[in-house]
NUKE-84358 format. One record per atom (N, C-alpha, C, CB): x negated, y negated, z negated; atom name; residue number from 1. Coordinates in pm, 1 decimal. Each point is the difference from the previous one (the first is absolute). Glycine has a CB too. Example, Ala and Ser with C-alpha at 12.3 -4.5 7.8 and 13.67 -1.06 7.14 Angstrom:
<sites>
[site [-1319.0; 569.0; -780.0]; N; 1]
[site [89.0; -119.0; 0.0]; CA; 1]
[site [-90.0; -120.0; 0.0]; C; 1]
[site [189.2; 117.3; -124.6]; CB; 1]
[site [-154.2; -222.3; 196.6]; N; 2]
[site [-82.0; -119.0; -6.0]; CA; 2]
[site [77.0; -109.0; -73.0]; C; 2]
[site [-118.4; 62.8; 214.5]; CB; 2]
</sites>
This chain:
<sites>
[site [428.5; 808.1; -327.4]; N; 1]
[site [96.0; -53.5; -92.5]; CA; 1]
[site [138.7; 51.6; 39.4]; C; 1]
[site [-143.6; -206.6; -41.3]; CB; 1]
[site [217.8; 251.6; -54.1]; N; 2]
[site [133.9; 50.3; 29.9]; CA; 2]
[site [89.7; -110.5; 56.7]; C; 2]
[site [-26.2; 170.2; -182.7]; CB; 2]
[site [115.9; -133.7; 271.0]; N; 3]
[site [90.7; -97.1; 62.8]; CA; 3]
[site [86.1; -72.6; -103.1]; C; 3]
[site [3.7; 142.6; 204.9]; CB; 3]
[site [25.2; -79.5; -315.9]; N; 4]
[site [87.6; -59.5; -101.6]; CA; 4]
[site [-77.1; -75.4; -108.1]; C; 4]
[site [161.3; 183.3; 43.6]; CB; 4]
[site [-288.4; -205.1; -25.1]; N; 5]
[site [-81.6; -67.3; -101.4]; CA; 5]
[site [49.9; -141.8; -25.5]; C; 5]
[site [-197.2; 138.6; 68.7]; CB; 5]
[site [215.6; -176.6; -194.7]; N; 6]
[site [44.5; -137.0; -31.4]; CA; 6]
[site [-105.3; -104.9; 38.0]; C; 6]
[site [137.9; 93.2; -187.5]; CB; 6]
[site [-260.9; -51.4; 205.8]; N; 7]
[site [-104.9; -94.5; 37.2]; CA; 7]
[site [23.7; -59.3; 138.8]; C; 7]
[site [-159.7; 127.8; -143.4]; CB; 7]
[site [223.9; -52.0; 230.2]; N; 8]
[site [23.2; -47.1; 137.2]; CA; 8]
[site [88.9; -123.5; 4.7]; C; 8]
[site [-26.2; 233.9; 78.4]; CB; 8]
[site [119.0; -246.5; -171.1]; N; 9]
[site [94.7; -112.4; 0.3]; CA; 9]
[site [-36.9; -108.9; -99.9]; C; 9]
[site [176.4; 159.0; 69.8]; CB; 9]
[site [-285.1; -142.4; -140.4]; N; 10]
[site [-42.1; -98.9; -98.5]; CA; 10]
[site [-77.2; -111.4; 71.0]; C; 10]
[site [-9.9; 177.0; -182.6]; CB; 10]
[site [61.3; -298.6; 180.9]; N; 11]
[site [-62.3; -112.2; 68.0]; CA; 11]
[site [-135.7; -39.6; -55.7]; C; 11]
[site [225.8; -76.7; 50.0]; CB; 11]
[site [-260.4; 128.1; -167.4]; N; 12]
[site [-129.5; -31.2; -60.5]; CA; 12]
[site [-109.0; 98.7; 39.8]; C; 12]
[site [122.0; -101.3; -189.9]; CB; 12]
[site [-85.2; 202.5; 266.9]; N; 13]
[site [-93.1; 106.9; 36.2]; CA; 13]
[site [-30.4; -5.4; 149.0]; C; 13]
[site [87.9; 143.5; -187.2]; CB; 13]
[site [-215.2; -140.2; 219.2]; N; 14]
[site [-41.8; 8.0; 140.3]; CA; 14]
[site [-46.3; 142.9; 25.1]; C; 14]
[site [-68.1; -247.4; 8.3]; CB; 14]
[site [134.0; 313.7; 83.1]; N; 15]
[site [-36.6; 136.2; 36.8]; CA; 15]
[site [-75.8; -8.6; 131.2]; C; 15]
[site [202.0; 102.3; -119.2]; CB; 15]
[site [-325.4; -53.6; 118.7]; N; 16]
[site [-80.4; -6.2; 121.9]; CA; 16]
[site [-70.0; 133.8; 21.6]; C; 16]
[site [-33.7; -249.3; -29.2]; CB; 16]
[site [2.8; 278.4; 155.3]; N; 17]
[site [-69.6; 125.8; 28.3]; CA; 17]
[site [-144.1; -6.0; -49.1]; C; 17]
[site [147.5; 37.1; 199.9]; CB; 17]
[site [-200.6; 76.0; -229.8]; N; 18]
[site [-138.9; 8.8; -43.9]; CA; 18]
[site [-61.3; 124.4; 62.9]; C; 18]
[site [50.6; -120.1; -219.3]; CB; 18]
[site [-171.4; 104.9; 260.1]; N; 19]
[site [-70.4; 115.6; 52.8]; CA; 19]
[site [-133.9; 11.8; -70.8]; C; 19]
[site [114.9; -22.8; 224.3]; CB; 19]
[site [-152.0; 139.8; -256.3]; N; 20]
[site [-129.5; 24.7; -63.1]; CA; 20]
[site [-80.1; 94.8; 89.0]; C; 20]
[site [97.6; -35.3; -233.0]; CB; 20]
[site [-73.5; 22.4; 361.5]; N; 21]
[site [-68.2; 88.1; 94.3]; CA; 21]
[site [-150.8; -22.0; -5.5]; C; 21]
[site [202.8; -1.0; 148.0]; CB; 21]
[site [-273.9; 108.0; -148.6]; N; 22]
[site [-145.8; -8.4; 1.8]; CA; 22]
[site [-47.8; 18.2; 143.3]; C; 22]
[site [-16.4; 88.6; -237.6]; CB; 22]
[site [-73.2; -173.4; 277.3]; N; 23]
[site [-51.7; 3.6; 135.7]; CA; 23]
[site [-149.7; -23.5; -10.1]; C; 23]
[site [219.6; -83.3; 102.9]; CB; 23]
[site [-296.7; 157.5; -29.7]; N; 24]
[site [-145.5; -16.4; -6.3]; CA; 24]
[site [-42.2; -137.8; 49.6]; C; 24]
[site [-27.4; 246.5; 32.9]; CB; 24]
[site [112.8; -312.5; 43.8]; N; 25]
[site [-32.2; -133.0; 52.4]; CA; 25]
[site [53.5; -112.3; -89.0]; C; 25]
[site [2.6; 97.1; 229.5]; CB; 25]
[site [59.5; -63.5; -342.8]; N; 26]
[site [66.5; -99.0; -83.2]; CA; 26]
[site [-93.3; -113.5; -44.4]; C; 26]
[site [152.0; 181.0; -76.8]; CB; 26]
[site [-269.2; -147.3; 25.7]; N; 27]
[site [-92.8; -103.6; -46.3]; CA; 27]
[site [-40.1; -93.1; 114.4]; C; 27]
[site [-85.2; 157.2; -176.4]; CB; 27]
[site [60.3; -100.4; 293.1]; N; 28]
[site [-37.3; -81.5; 116.4]; CA; 28]
[site [114.4; -90.5; 41.0]; C; 28]
[site [-155.4; 179.7; 77.0]; CB; 28]
[site [276.6; -127.0; -74.6]; N; 29]
[site [116.1; -79.0; 40.0]; CA; 29]
[site [25.9; -114.1; -97.8]; C; 29]
[site [97.5; 203.0; 108.2]; CB; 29]
[site [-113.6; -177.8; -235.9]; N; 30]
[site [16.5; -105.2; -100.3]; CA; 30]
[site [-105.6; -108.4; 19.4]; C; 30]
[site [96.9; 167.2; -162.1]; CB; 30]
[site [-220.8; -127.8; 185.0]; N; 31]
[site [-107.8; -96.8; 22.0]; CA; 31]
[site [25.2; -81.4; 126.5]; C; 31]
[site [-160.8; 153.1; -117.1]; CB; 31]
[site [210.4; -88.8; 222.6]; N; 32]
[site [29.7; -71.6; 123.9]; CA; 32]
[site [112.0; -101.9; -19.8]; C; 32]
[site [-73.8; 200.6; 130.0]; CB; 32]
[site [176.6; -162.5; -205.4]; N; 33]
[site [110.4; -92.1; -27.1]; CA; 33]
[site [-48.7; -117.6; -83.6]; C; 33]
[site [164.1; 190.4; 11.7]; CB; 33]
[site [-246.3; -162.0; -111.2]; N; 34]
[site [-55.3; -107.0; -83.2]; CA; 34]
[site [-82.7; -96.6; 84.7]; C; 34]
[site [-3.7; 155.4; -198.2]; CB; 34]
[site [-80.5; -103.1; 285.2]; N; 35]
[site [-82.6; -84.4; 86.0]; CA; 35]
[site [86.6; -82.3; 95.4]; C; 35]
[site [-185.9; 168.1; -15.9]; CB; 35]
[site [287.9; -105.4; 72.2]; N; 36]
[site [89.2; -71.6; 91.1]; CA; 36]
[site [72.6; -112.2; -72.7]; C; 36]
[site [28.8; 208.5; 135.8]; CB; 36]
[site [19.6; -181.3; -256.8]; N; 37]
[site [71.3; -102.1; -75.9]; CA; 37]
[site [-93.6; -110.6; -47.0]; C; 37]
[site [163.8; 173.3; -72.3]; CB; 37]
[site [-287.1; -139.9; 37.3]; N; 38]
[site [-96.4; -103.4; -38.6]; CA; 38]
[site [-26.0; -93.1; 118.1]; C; 38]
[site [-106.7; 157.0; -167.2]; CB; 38]
[site [91.8; -100.6; 285.7]; N; 39]
[site [-20.9; -80.5; 120.7]; CA; 39]
[site [122.1; -87.5; 27.0]; C; 39]
[site [-151.3; 178.2; 94.9]; CB; 39]
[site [269.8; -120.5; -106.2]; N; 40]
[site [123.5; -75.0; 23.6]; CA; 40]
[site [14.8; -112.8; -101.4]; C; 40]
[site [107.3; 206.2; 94.9]; CB; 40]
[site [-139.7; -180.8; -218.7]; N; 41]
[site [8.0; -102.3; -104.0]; CA; 41]
[site [-93.1; -117.0; 33.4]; C; 41]
[site [57.2; 177.0; -171.6]; CB; 41]
[site [-179.9; -145.1; 207.6]; N; 42]
[site [-97.4; -103.7; 33.5]; CA; 42]
[site [38.7; -76.1; 126.9]; C; 42]
[site [-176.8; 137.9; -109.9]; CB; 42]
[site [248.7; -72.6; 199.8]; N; 43]
[site [43.5; -63.8; 124.3]; CA; 43]
[site [134.9; -71.2; -13.9]; C; 43]
[site [-126.5; 174.8; 124.3]; CB; 43]
[site [185.1; -169.4; -244.9]; N; 44]
[site [128.0; -66.7; -23.6]; CA; 44]
[site [120.0; 72.8; 56.3]; C; 44]
[site [-124.1; -208.4; 0.8]; CB; 44]
[site [108.8; 336.5; 26.5]; N; 45]
[site [110.3; 80.2; 53.2]; CA; 45]
[site [72.7; 71.9; -113.0]; C; 45]
[site [-124.5; 29.9; 216.4]; CB; 45]
[site [245.3; 16.5; -186.9]; N; 46]
[site [74.0; 75.9; -100.6]; CA; 46]
[site [-64.5; 137.5; -19.1]; C; 46]
[site [213.6; -122.6; 60.1]; CB; 46]
[site [-201.5; 174.3; -180.5]; N; 47]
[site [-61.0; 128.2; -33.3]; CA; 47]
[site [85.8; 116.2; 48.3]; C; 47]
[site [-108.3; -105.7; -198.6]; CB; 47]
[site [44.8; 217.1; 224.6]; N; 48]
[site [68.3; 123.1; 39.0]; CA; 48]
[site [54.8; 69.8; -124.7]; C; 48]
[site [-150.9; 24.5; 202.9]; CB; 48]
[site [265.5; 37.0; -190.5]; N; 49]
[site [60.6; 80.5; -107.6]; CA; 49]
[site [26.1; -79.2; -127.2]; C; 49]
[site [-115.2; 196.3; 94.7]; CB; 49]
[site [145.5; -323.7; -79.7]; N; 50]
[site [26.2; -83.9; -116.5]; CA; 50]
[site [136.0; 36.2; -58.1]; C; 50]
[site [-141.5; -186.9; 95.5]; CB; 50]
[site [149.1; 198.6; -226.9]; N; 51]
[site [123.6; 34.4; -69.6]; CA; 51]
[site [73.5; -128.6; -34.9]; C; 51]
[site [-102.3; 213.0; -93.2]; CB; 51]
[site [230.8; -218.8; 125.3]; N; 52]
[site [83.1; -114.4; -34.7]; CA; 52]
[site [53.8; 21.8; -140.8]; C; 52]
[site [62.6; -41.2; 243.6]; CB; 52]
[site [-128.2; -19.3; -342.5]; N; 53]
[site [39.6; 23.9; -139.7]; CA; 53]
[site [133.1; -64.0; -35.0]; C; 53]
[site [-239.4; 11.8; -58.8]; CB; 53]
[site [291.9; -102.3; 141.6]; N; 54]
[site [132.6; -57.4; -25.1]; CA; 54]
[site [104.3; 111.0; 1.3]; C; 54]
[site [-69.5; -219.9; 104.4]; CB; 54]
[site [47.4; 321.4; -22.8]; N; 55]
[site [95.1; 112.0; 9.4]; CA; 55]
[site [5.2; 81.1; -129.5]; C; 55]
[site [-43.0; 10.6; 246.3]; CB; 55]
[site [-53.4; -28.9; -335.7]; N; 56]
[site [-3.8; 77.7; -123.8]; CA; 56]
[site [88.8; -60.6; -108.7]; C; 56]
[site [-231.7; 71.1; 58.2]; CB; 56]
[site [284.1; -189.4; -35.9]; N; 57]
[site [77.2; -66.9; -106.3]; CA; 57]
[site [146.5; 11.3; 20.7]; C; 57]
[site [-183.0; -155.4; -30.0]; CB; 57]
</sites>
């Protein structure tokens, strides 16, 4: 995004990094994270990589 983009100063816009990197281990890593979070949920622990949606408003 250009440094002078009006989106950067717009309070209604959330600018966040995105990666679309392909990795041969991606499916395994996603499954491992899902399993870890399912275990944490059942154990009453906080989830990993949880997004704070309050920051989006």
